[in-house]
VEXVEX-15736 format. One line per field, with one value per atom (N, C-alpha, C): x, y, z; atom name; residue number from 0; residue in three letters. Coordinates in Angstrom, 1 decimal. Atoms other than C-alpha are relative to their C-alpha. Last residue first. Example, Ala and Ser with C-alpha at 12.3 -4.5 7.8 and 13.67 -1.06 7.14 Angstrom:
2
X: [-0.9, 13.7, -0.8, 0.9, 12.3, 0.9]
Y: [-1.1, -1.1, 1.1, -1.2, -4.5, 1.2]
Z: [0.0, 7.1, 0.8, 0.0, 7.8, 0.0]
atom: [N, CA, C, N, CA, C]
n: [1, 1, 1, 0, 0, 0]
res: [SER, SER, SER, ALA, ALA, ALA]
***
This chain:
159
X: [0.7, -5.9, 0.6, 0.8, -3.3, -0.6, -0.4, -2.2, -0.9, 1.2, -2.6, 0.5, -0.3, 0.0, -1.3, 0.9, -0.9, 0.5, -0.6, 1.4, -0.9, 0.7, 0.1, 0.8, 1.2, 1.5, -0.8, 1.1, 5.1, -1.2, 0.1, 7.3, -1.2, 0.9, 8.5, 0.0, -0.5, 10.4, -1.2, -1.0, 10.0, 0.5, -1.2, 8.2, 1.2, 0.1, 5.7, 1.3, -1.2, 5.4, -0.4, 0.4, 3.0, 1.3, -1.1, 3.3, -0.5, 0.2, 0.7, 1.1, -0.5, 1.9, -0.7, 0.5, 0.5, 0.4, -0.2, 2.5, -0.5, -0.4, 1.2, 0.1, 0.9, 0.8, 0.6, 0.0, 2.2, -0.9, 1.2, 3.1, 0.1, -0.1, 5.6, -1.4, 1.3, 6.3, 0.2, 0.1, 9.3, -1.4, -0.2, 8.7, 0.0, 1.0, 9.2, 0.2, 0.5, 11.3, -1.1, -0.2, 12.9, -0.5, -0.8, 12.0, 0.2, -0.2, 9.3, 0.8, -0.4, 9.5, 0.3, -0.7, 7.5, 0.3, 0.2, 6.7, 0.8, -1.2, 6.2, -0.4, 0.2, 3.8, 1.3, -1.1, 4.7, -0.4, 0.3, 1.9, 1.2, -0.9, 2.6, -0.4, 0.6, 0.3, 0.9, -0.3, 1.6, -0.5, 0.3, 0.7, 0.3, -0.4, 1.9, -0.3, -1.1, 1.9, 0.5, 0.4, -0.2, 1.2, -0.3, 1.0, -0.7, 0.7, 0.4, 0.4, -0.4, 2.4, -0.8, 0.8, 1.4, 0.6, 1.0, 3.2, -0.9, 1.1, 6.4, -0.9, 0.1, 8.6, -1.1, 0.6, 9.7, 0.1, 0.8, 10.4, -0.7, -0.6, 11.7, -1.0, 0.9, 11.0, 0.7, -0.8, 12.8, -1.0, 0.7, 11.3, 1.0, -0.8, 12.8, -0.8, 0.0, 10.8, 0.9, -1.3, 11.0, 0.2, 0.2, 7.2, 1.4, 0.8, 7.7, -0.2, -0.9, 10.6, -0.8, -0.9, 8.4, 0.9, 0.8, 5.6, 0.9, 0.6, 7.8, -0.7, -1.1, 9.7, -0.4, -0.4, 6.5, 1.1, 1.0, 5.3, 0.3, -0.2, 8.6, -1.0, -1.1, 8.3, 0.2, 0.4, 4.9, 1.1, 0.9, 6.1, -0.5, -0.8, 9.1, -0.9, -0.9, 6.9, 0.8, 0.8, 4.2, 0.9, -0.7, 6.7, -0.7, -1.3, 5.5, 0.8, -1.0, 2.0, 1.3, 0.3, -0.3, 1.2, -1.0, 0.0, -0.1, -0.1, -2.8, 0.9, 0.7, -3.1, 0.1, 0.6, -1.8, -0.8, 0.5, -1.7, 0.9, -0.4, -0.5, -0.5, 0.9, -2.4, 0.4, -0.6, -0.8, -0.9, 1.0, -1.9, 0.7, -0.6, 0.5, -1.0, 0.7, -1.0, 0.6, -0.1, 0.8, -0.7, 1.3, -0.4, 0.0, 0.4, 3.1, -1.4, 0.6, 4.3, -0.5, 1.5, 6.6, -0.5, 0.6, 10.2, -1.5, 0.0, 12.0, -0.5, 0.3, 12.7, 0.1, 1.3, 12.4, -0.4, -0.1, 16.1, -1.3, -0.5, 15.7, 0.1, 1.1, 13.5, 0.5, -0.6, 16.5, -1.2, 0.6, 15.5, 0.6, -1.2, 17.8, -0.4, -0.9, 15.1, 1.2, 0.6, 12.3, 1.1, 0.2, 14.4, -0.5, -1.3, 15.5, -0.1, -0.4, 11.9, 1.3, 0.9, 10.8, 0.4, -0.5, 13.8, -0.8, -1.1, 12.9, 0.6, 0.5, 9.5, 1.1, 0.9, 11.0, -0.5, -0.9, 13.9, -0.9, -0.6, 11.4, 0.9, 1.1, 9.6, 0.5, 0.3, 12.8, -1.1, -1.0, 13.9, -0.4, -1.2, 10.7, 0.9, -0.1, 8.3, 1.3, -0.8, 8.2, 0.0, -1.3, 5.3, 0.8, 0.0, 2.6, 1.4, -1.0, 2.4, 0.0, -1.2, -0.8, 1.0, -0.1, -3.2, 1.3, -0.7, -3.3, 0.1, -1.4, -5.9, 0.6, -0.2, -9.1, 1.5, 0.1, -9.6, 0.3, -1.2, -8.2, -0.1, -1.2, -10.7, 1.2, 0.1, -13.6, 1.2, -0.3, -12.5, -0.1, -1.4, -12.4, 0.4, -0.8, -15.8, 1.5, 0.2, -17.3, 0.8, -1.2, -15.8, -0.1, -1.1, -18.5, 1.2, 0.4, -21.2, 1.1, -0.3, -19.4, -0.3, -1.4, -19.4, 0.4, -0.5, -23.0, 1.5, 0.4, -24.0, 0.6, -0.8, -22.0, -0.3, -1.3, -23.7, 1.0, 0.0, -27.1, 1.4, 0.0, -26.4, 0.1, 1.3, -25.7, 0.2, 0.1, -22.4, -1.3]
Y: [1.3, 0.8, -0.8, 0.0, 3.5, -1.4, 1.1, 3.6, 0.1, 0.6, 7.0, -1.1, 1.0, 8.4, -0.6, 1.1, 11.7, -1.0, 1.0, 14.4, -1.2, 1.3, 17.6, -0.9, -0.1, 20.8, -1.2, 0.9, 20.3, 0.1, 1.2, 23.3, -0.8, 1.0, 26.3, -1.3, 1.4, 29.0, -0.9, 0.3, 32.7, -1.4, -0.7, 33.6, -0.3, -0.8, 30.9, 0.7, -0.9, 29.2, 0.9, -1.3, 26.2, 0.8, -0.7, 23.0, 1.4, -1.5, 20.6, 0.5, -0.9, 17.2, 1.3, -1.3, 14.3, 0.9, -0.7, 11.1, 1.4, -1.4, 9.0, 0.5, -0.9, 5.3, 1.5, -1.3, 2.2, 1.0, -0.8, -0.8, 1.4, -1.3, -3.5, 0.7, -0.6, -6.7, 1.4, -1.5, -8.9, 0.4, -0.6, -12.6, 1.6, 0.2, -13.9, 0.7, 1.3, -12.5, -0.2, 0.7, -9.3, -1.4, 1.2, -6.8, -0.6, 0.7, -4.2, -1.3, 1.4, -1.8, -0.6, 0.5, 1.4, -1.5, 1.4, 3.2, -0.4, 0.8, 6.9, -1.5, 1.4, 9.7, -0.8, 0.8, 12.9, -1.4, 1.4, 15.5, -0.7, 0.7, 19.0, -1.5, 1.4, 21.6, -0.7, 0.7, 25.0, -1.5, 1.4, 27.6, -0.7, 0.7, 31.0, -1.5, -0.6, 33.1, -0.8, -1.4, 30.7, 0.6, -0.7, 27.4, 1.4, -1.3, 24.7, 0.7, -1.0, 21.6, 1.3, -1.3, 18.5, 0.8, 0.0, 15.4, 1.2, -0.9, 15.6, 0.0, -1.2, 12.5, 1.0, -1.1, 9.4, 1.3, -0.7, 6.4, 1.2, -0.2, 4.6, 0.7, -0.8, 4.4, 0.3, -0.9, 1.4, 0.8, -0.8, -0.5, 0.8, -1.3, -3.4, 0.7, -0.6, -6.3, 1.2, 0.3, -8.7, 0.5, 0.8, -8.4, -0.4, 1.1, -7.2, -1.0, 0.9, -5.0, -1.3, 0.7, -3.5, -1.0, 0.8, -2.6, -0.9, 1.1, -1.3, -1.0, 0.8, 0.9, -1.3, 0.8, 2.2, -0.9, 1.0, 3.1, -0.8, 1.0, 4.9, -1.2, 0.9, 6.7, -1.1, 0.8, 8.0, -0.9, 1.0, 9.2, -0.9, 1.0, 10.9, -1.1, 0.7, 12.7, -1.1, 1.0, 13.6, -0.8, 1.3, 15.2, -1.0, -0.2, 18.8, -1.3, -0.9, 17.7, 0.1, -1.4, 14.8, 0.8, -0.5, 11.2, 1.5, -1.5, 9.3, 0.4, -0.7, 5.7, 1.5, -1.1, 4.3, 0.8, -0.4, 1.3, 1.0, 1.0, 1.3, 0.5, 1.2, 2.9, -0.9, 1.1, 6.4, -1.2, 1.1, 9.9, -1.1, 1.0, 12.6, -1.2, 1.3, 15.7, -0.9, 0.9, 18.9, -1.3, 0.6, 21.3, -1.0, 0.4, 22.3, -0.7, -1.0, 22.4, -0.5, -0.1, 19.7, 1.1, -0.1, 19.5, 0.3, -1.4, 20.1, 0.2, -1.0, 16.4, 1.4, -0.6, 14.1, 1.1, -1.0, 13.4, 0.7, -1.3, 11.6, 1.1, -0.8, 8.9, 1.4, -1.1, 7.7, 0.9, 0.4, 4.4, 0.9, 0.3, 5.3, -0.4, 0.9, 5.0, -0.3, 1.3, 6.4, -0.9, 0.6, 9.3, -1.4, 0.4, 10.1, -0.7, 1.2, 10.1, -0.5, 1.1, 12.4, -1.3, 0.5, 14.6, -1.1, 0.9, 14.8, -0.5, 1.3, 16.2, -1.0, 0.6, 18.9, -1.4, 0.6, 19.7, -0.7, 1.3, 20.1, -0.6, 1.0, 22.7, -1.3, 0.2, 24.8, -1.1, 1.0, 24.4, -0.3, -0.7, 26.2, -1.1, -0.2, 23.9, 0.7, 0.9, 24.6, 0.2, -0.5, 26.5, -1.1, -0.1, 24.6, 0.5, 0.9, 25.3, 0.2, -0.7, 27.1, -1.1, 0.0, 25.1, 0.6, 1.2, 26.2, 0.1, -0.2, 28.9, -1.3, 0.4, 27.9, 0.1, -1.2, 30.1, -0.5, -0.9, 27.4, 1.1, 0.6, 24.9, 0.9, 0.0, 27.3, -0.7, -1.3, 28.0, 0.0, -0.2, 24.3, 1.4, 0.7, 23.8, 0.2, -0.4, 26.7, -0.8, -0.7, 25.8, 0.4, 1.1, 23.2, 0.6, 0.8, 25.9, -1.0, -0.9, 28.2, -0.8, -0.1, 25.4, 0.8, 1.3, 24.6, 0.0, 0.1, 28.3, -1.3, -0.9, 28.6, -0.1, 0.6, 25.6, 0.8, 1.1, 27.0, -0.7, -0.5, 30.3, -1.1, -0.4, 28.6, 0.5, 0.7, 28.6, 0.5]
Z: [0.1, -18.6, -1.2, 1.3, -18.0, -0.1, 0.9, -14.3, -1.3, 0.6, -12.6, -1.0, 0.9, -10.2, -0.5, 0.1, -8.6, -1.0, 0.9, -7.3, 0.0, 0.1, -5.7, -1.0, -0.8, -4.4, -0.1, 0.4, -5.7, 1.0, -0.8, -4.9, -0.6, 0.4, -7.0, 0.9, -0.1, -5.1, -0.5, 1.0, -6.0, 0.0, -0.3, -2.8, -1.0, -1.1, -3.3, 0.3, -0.2, -6.6, 1.1, -0.5, -6.6, 0.2, -0.8, -8.5, 0.3, 0.0, -9.8, 0.9, -1.1, -10.8, -0.1, 0.3, -12.9, 1.3, -1.2, -13.0, -0.3, 0.0, -15.9, 1.5, -0.6, -16.6, -0.1, 0.7, -18.1, 0.8, -0.2, -16.0, -0.6, 0.5, -17.0, 0.3, 0.3, -15.2, -0.5, 0.0, -15.0, -0.4, 1.3, -14.2, 0.1, 1.0, -10.7, -1.3, -0.1, -7.9, -1.1, -1.2, -9.1, 0.0, 0.1, -11.8, 1.4, -1.3, -12.2, -0.2, 0.2, -15.1, 1.3, -1.2, -14.7, -0.3, -0.2, -17.9, 1.2, -0.3, -18.1, 0.0, 0.3, -19.0, 0.2, 0.4, -17.2, -0.3, 0.1, -16.9, -0.6, 0.9, -15.7, 0.1, 0.2, -14.2, -1.0, 1.3, -12.9, 0.1, 0.0, -10.3, -1.3, -1.3, -9.3, 0.0, -0.7, -12.5, 1.2, -0.2, -14.5, 0.8, -1.2, -16.0, 0.1, 0.0, -18.4, 1.3, -1.1, -19.3, -0.2, -0.1, -21.2, 1.1, 1.1, -22.5, 0.1, -0.4, -20.5, -1.2, 0.9, -20.9, 0.5, -0.7, -18.9, -1.0, 1.0, -21.1, 0.6, 1.3, -18.0, -1.0, 0.8, -14.3, -1.3, 0.8, -12.7, -0.9, 1.0, -9.9, -0.7, 0.2, -7.9, -1.1, 1.4, -6.5, 0.0, 0.5, -3.5, -1.4, 1.3, -3.0, -0.6, -0.3, 0.6, -1.1, -0.8, -0.5, 0.4, 1.0, -3.3, 0.8, 0.9, -0.8, -0.9, -0.8, 1.9, -0.9, -0.4, -0.6, 0.8, 1.2, -2.1, 0.4, 0.3, 1.4, -1.2, -1.1, 2.2, -0.2, 0.5, -1.2, 1.1, 1.2, -0.2, -0.4, -0.5, 3.3, -1.1, -0.7, 1.6, 0.6, 1.0, -0.9, 0.7, 0.7, 1.7, -1.0, 0.0, 4.1, -0.9, 0.6, 3.3, -0.1, -0.6, 3.9, -0.6, -0.1, 3.0, 0.7, -1.0, 1.9, -0.1, 0.0, 0.0, 1.2, 1.1, -1.1, 0.0, -0.5, 2.3, -1.0, -1.3, 0.5, 0.6, -1.1, -3.1, 1.4, 0.0, -6.0, 1.2, 0.7, -5.5, 0.2, 0.2, -4.4, -0.8, 0.9, -3.0, 0.0, -0.1, -1.4, -1.1, 1.2, -0.6, 0.3, 0.1, 2.2, -1.2, -1.4, 3.5, -0.1, -0.8, -0.1, 1.3, -0.1, -1.4, 0.9, 1.3, -2.6, 0.0, 0.5, 0.7, -1.4, -1.1, 1.3, -0.7, 0.1, -1.7, 1.0, 1.0, -1.8, -0.3, -0.6, 1.5, -1.0, -0.5, -0.2, 0.5, -0.8, -2.3, 0.5, -1.3, -4.0, 1.1, -0.9, -6.9, 1.4, 0.7, -9.7, 0.9, 0.2, -7.5, -0.6, -1.3, -6.2, -0.1, -0.4, -9.8, 1.4, 0.8, -11.0, 0.5, -0.4, -8.1, -0.8, -1.3, -8.7, 0.5, 0.2, -12.4, 1.3, 0.6, -11.5, -0.2, -1.0, -9.2, -0.5, -1.0, -11.6, 1.1, 0.5, -14.4, 1.0, -0.1, -12.3, -0.5, -1.4, -11.7, 0.2, -0.6, -15.3, 1.4, -0.5, -16.5, 0.7, -1.4, -18.4, 0.4, -0.7, -22.1, 1.5, -0.5, -23.3, 0.6, -1.4, -25.2, 0.4, -0.6, -28.8, 1.5, -0.5, -29.9, 0.6, -1.4, -32.0, 0.5, -0.4, -35.6, 1.5, -0.3, -36.3, 0.5, -1.4, -38.0, 0.3, -0.9, -41.1, 1.4, 0.3, -43.5, 1.0, -0.5, -42.0, -0.1, -1.4, -42.5, 0.6, -0.5, -46.0, 1.5, 0.2, -46.9, 0.6, -1.0, -45.3, -0.1, -1.4, -47.3, 1.0, -0.5, -50.7, 1.5, -0.1, -51.6, 0.6, -1.2, -51.0, 0.3, -1.2, -53.5, 1.3, -0.1, -56.2, 1.3, -0.5, -55.6, 0.2, -1.4, -55.9, 0.6, -0.8, -59.1, 1.4, 0.0, -60.6, 0.8, -0.9, -59.6, 0.1, -1.3, -61.2, 1.0, -0.7, -64.4, 1.4, -1.2, -66.3, 0.7]
atom: [N, CA, C, N, CA, C, N, CA, C, N, CA, C, N, CA, C, N, CA, C, N, CA, C, N, CA, C, N, CA, C, N, CA, C, N, CA, C, N, CA, C, N, CA, C, N, CA, C, N, CA, C, N, CA, C, N, CA, C, N, CA, C, N, CA, C, N, CA, C, N, CA, C, N, CA, C, N, CA, C, N, CA, C, N, CA, C, N, CA, C, N, CA, C, N, CA, C, N, CA, C, N, CA, C, N, CA, C, N, CA, C, N, CA, C, N, CA, C, N, CA, C, N, CA, C, N, CA, C, N, CA, C, N, CA, C, N, CA, C, N, CA, C, N, CA, C, N, CA, C, N, CA, C, N, CA, C, N, CA, C, N, CA, C, N, CA, C, N, CA, C, N, CA, C, N, CA, C, N, CA, C, N, CA, C, N, CA, C, N, CA, C, N, CA, C, N, CA, C, N, CA, C, N, CA, C, N, CA, C, N, CA, C, N, CA, C, N, CA, C, N, CA, C, N, CA, C, N, CA, C, N, CA, C, N, CA, C, N, CA, C, N, CA, C, N, CA, C, N, CA, C, N, CA, C, N, CA, C, N, CA, C, N, CA, C, N, CA, C, N, CA, C, N, CA, C, N, CA, C, N, CA, C, N, CA, C, N, CA, C, N, CA, C, N, CA, C, N, CA, C, N, CA, C, N, CA, C, N, CA, C, N, CA, C, N, CA, C, N, CA, C, N, CA, C, N, CA, C, N, CA, C, N, CA, C, N, CA, C, N, CA, C, N, CA, C, N, CA, C, N, CA, C, N, CA, C, N, CA, C, N, CA, C, N, CA, C, N, CA, C, N, CA, C, N, CA, C, N, CA, C, N, CA, C, N, CA, C, N, CA, C, N, CA, C, N, CA, C, N, CA, C, N, CA, C, N, CA, C, N, CA, C, N, CA, C, N, CA, C, N, CA, C, N, CA, C, N, CA, C, N, CA, C, N, CA, C, N, CA, C, N, CA, C, N, CA, C, N, CA, C, N, CA, C, N, CA, C, N, CA, C, N, CA, C, N, CA, C, N, CA, C, N, CA, C, N, CA, C, N, CA, C, N, CA, C, N, CA, C, N, CA, C, N, CA, C, N, CA, C, N, CA, C, N, CA, C, N, CA, C, N, CA, C, N, CA, C, N, CA, C, N, CA, C, N, CA, C, N, CA, C, N, CA, C, N, CA, C, N, CA, C, N, CA, C, N, CA, C, N, CA, C, N, CA, C]
n: [158, 158, 158, 157, 157, 157, 156, 156, 156, 155, 155, 155, 154, 154, 154, 153, 153, 153, 152, 152, 152, 151, 151, 151, 150, 150, 150, 149, 149, 149, 148, 148, 148, 147, 147, 147, 146, 146, 146, 145, 145, 145, 144, 144, 144, 143, 143, 143, 142, 142, 142, 141, 141, 141, 140, 140, 140, 139, 139, 139, 138, 138, 138, 137, 137, 137, 136, 136, 136, 135, 135, 135, 134, 134, 134, 133, 133, 133, 132, 132, 132, 131, 131, 131, 130, 130, 130, 129, 129, 129, 128, 128, 128, 127, 127, 127, 126, 126, 126, 125, 125, 125, 124, 124, 124, 123, 123, 123, 122, 122, 122, 121, 121, 121, 120, 120, 120, 119, 119, 119, 118, 118, 118, 117, 117, 117, 116, 116, 116, 115, 115, 115, 114, 114, 114, 113, 113, 113, 112, 112, 112, 111, 111, 111, 110, 110, 110, 109, 109, 109, 108, 108, 108, 107, 107, 107, 106, 106, 106, 105, 105, 105, 104, 104, 104, 103, 103, 103, 102, 102, 102, 101, 101, 101, 100, 100, 100, 99, 99, 99, 98, 98, 98, 97, 97, 97, 96, 96, 96, 95, 95, 95, 94, 94, 94, 93, 93, 93, 92, 92, 92, 91, 91, 91, 90, 90, 90, 89, 89, 89, 88, 88, 88, 87, 87, 87, 86, 86, 86, 85, 85, 85, 84, 84, 84, 83, 83, 83, 82, 82, 82, 81, 81, 81, 80, 80, 80, 79, 79, 79, 78, 78, 78, 77, 77, 77, 76, 76, 76, 75, 75, 75, 74, 74, 74, 73, 73, 73, 72, 72, 72, 71, 71, 71, 70, 70, 70, 69, 69, 69, 68, 68, 68, 67, 67, 67, 66, 66, 66, 65, 65, 65, 64, 64, 64, 63, 63, 63, 62, 62, 62, 61, 61, 61, 60, 60, 60, 59, 59, 59, 58, 58, 58, 57, 57, 57, 56, 56, 56, 55, 55, 55, 54, 54, 54, 53, 53, 53, 52, 52, 52, 51, 51, 51, 50, 50, 50, 49, 49, 49, 48, 48, 48, 47, 47, 47, 46, 46, 46, 45, 45, 45, 44, 44, 44, 43, 43, 43, 42, 42, 42, 41, 41, 41, 40, 40, 40, 39, 39, 39, 38, 38, 38, 37, 37, 37, 36, 36, 36, 35, 35, 35, 34, 34, 34, 33, 33, 33, 32, 32, 32, 31, 31, 31, 30, 30, 30, 29, 29, 29, 28, 28, 28, 27, 27, 27, 26, 26, 26, 25, 25, 25, 24, 24, 24, 23, 23, 23, 22, 22, 22, 21, 21, 21, 20, 20, 20, 19, 19, 19, 18, 18, 18, 17, 17, 17, 16, 16, 16, 15, 15, 15, 14, 14, 14, 13, 13, 13, 12, 12, 12, 11, 11, 11, 10, 10, 10, 9, 9, 9, 8, 8, 8, 7, 7, 7, 6, 6, 6, 5, 5, 5, 4, 4, 4, 3, 3, 3, 2, 2, 2, 1, 1, 1, 0, 0, 0]
res: [PRO, PRO, PRO, LYS, LYS, LYS, THR, THR, THR, THR, THR, THR, TRP, TRP, TRP, VAL, VAL, VAL, GLN, GLN, GLN, SER, SER, SER, SER, SER, SER, ILE, ILE, ILE, LEU, LEU, LEU, TRP, TRP, TRP, THR, THR, THR, GLY, GLY, GLY, GLY, GLY, GLY, SER, SER, SER, ASN, ASN, ASN, HIS, HIS, HIS, CYS, CYS, CYS, THR, THR, THR, TYR, TYR, TYR, THR, THR, THR, MET, MET, MET, THR, THR, THR, GLY, GLY, GLY, TRP, TRP, TRP, GLU, GLU, GLU, THR, THR, THR, ALA, ALA, ALA, SER, SER, SER, PRO, PRO, PRO, GLY, GLY, GLY, ASN, ASN, ASN, GLY, GLY, GLY, THR, THR, THR, GLU, GLU, GLU, VAL, VAL, VAL, ILE, ILE, ILE, THR, THR, THR, MET, MET, MET, PRO, PRO, PRO, GLN, GLN, GLN, ILE, ILE, ILE, LEU, LEU, LEU, TYR, TYR, TYR, ALA, ALA, ALA, ASP, ASP, ASP, ARG, ARG, ARG, ALA, ALA, ALA, SER, SER, SER, ARG, ARG, ARG, GLN, GLN, GLN, PHE, PHE, PHE, GLU, GLU, GLU, SER, SER, SER, VAL, VAL, VAL, ARG, ARG, ARG, VAL, VAL, VAL, ASN, ASN, ASN, VAL, VAL, VAL, LEU, LEU, LEU, LYS, LYS, LYS, LEU, LEU, LEU, HIS, HIS, HIS, ARG, ARG, ARG, HIS, HIS, HIS, GLU, GLU, GLU, LYS, LYS, LYS, ARG, ARG, ARG, ILE, ILE, ILE, PHE, PHE, PHE, ALA, ALA, ALA, GLU, GLU, GLU, VAL, VAL, VAL, ALA, ALA, ALA, ARG, ARG, ARG, TRP, TRP, TRP, TRP, TRP, TRP, ALA, ALA, ALA, ILE, ILE, ILE, GLY, GLY, GLY, ALA, ALA, ALA, GLY, GLY, GLY, ALA, ALA, ALA, GLY, GLY, GLY, ARG, ARG, ARG, TRP, TRP, TRP, VAL, VAL, VAL, PHE, PHE, PHE, GLY, GLY, GLY, PRO, PRO, PRO, ILE, ILE, ILE, GLU, GLU, GLU, ASP, ASP, ASP, VAL, VAL, VAL, VAL, VAL, VAL, ILE, ILE, ILE, ALA, ALA, ALA, ASP, ASP, ASP, SER, SER, SER, THR, THR, THR, TYR, TYR, TYR, LEU, LEU, LEU, ASN, ASN, ASN, SER, SER, SER, LEU, LEU, LEU, SER, SER, SER, ALA, ALA, ALA, ALA, ALA, ALA, ASP, ASP, ASP, ASP, ASP, ASP, THR, THR, THR, ASN, ASN, ASN, SER, SER, SER, ALA, ALA, ALA, ASN, ASN, ASN, VAL, VAL, VAL, VAL, VAL, VAL, ALA, ALA, ALA, ASN, ASN, ASN, ALA, ALA, ALA, LEU, LEU, LEU, ARG, ARG, ARG, LEU, LEU, LEU, ILE, ILE, ILE, ALA, ALA, ALA, VAL, VAL, VAL, PRO, PRO, PRO, PRO, PRO, PRO, ALA, ALA, ALA, PRO, PRO, PRO, GLN, GLN, GLN, LEU, LEU, LEU, ALA, ALA, ALA, PRO, PRO, PRO, ALA, ALA, ALA, PRO, PRO, PRO, THR, THR, THR, ALA, ALA, ALA, ALA, ALA, ALA, VAL, VAL, VAL, ALA, ALA, ALA, ALA, ALA, ALA, ALA, ALA, ALA, PRO, PRO, PRO, ILE, ILE, ILE, LEU, LEU, LEU, ALA, ALA, ALA, VAL, VAL, VAL, LEU, LEU, LEU, PHE, PHE, PHE, VAL, VAL, VAL, LEU, LEU, LEU, ILE, ILE, ILE, THR, THR, THR, ARG, ARG, ARG, ALA, ALA, ALA, SER, SER, SER, MET, MET, MET]
***
């Protein structure tokens, strides 16, 4: 076997060796129950039209962003104010919302802050044909004194 043949063989092995040396991506940690309860409370409040259940879930400097007018709500009452705006919008349109296929696609955290993405489908029923909207609810949460609260909540529609 010639030196050139051996060299070609070794060069051909380099990409395979590089792939084998690449570590597998780390598994994301599961969100703590306290954070899941917050995100699930938003889904439940939406599905049951219960704005009051959103009280005491948000930090004093929380921000909620959505595509419906007021677009942004701030403070500890941001969740309730946001849902009241959603209620007004869907009542005006004579629609009902149901959040389905809700799951966690990404979760990261530090000691005091966390980031969670929940892809979901919103099914709208009522007057006229049903409609479906796909998107994500992205949350940041903050732990203060051992209590997790929502510090931001952003709805983004998938194109």
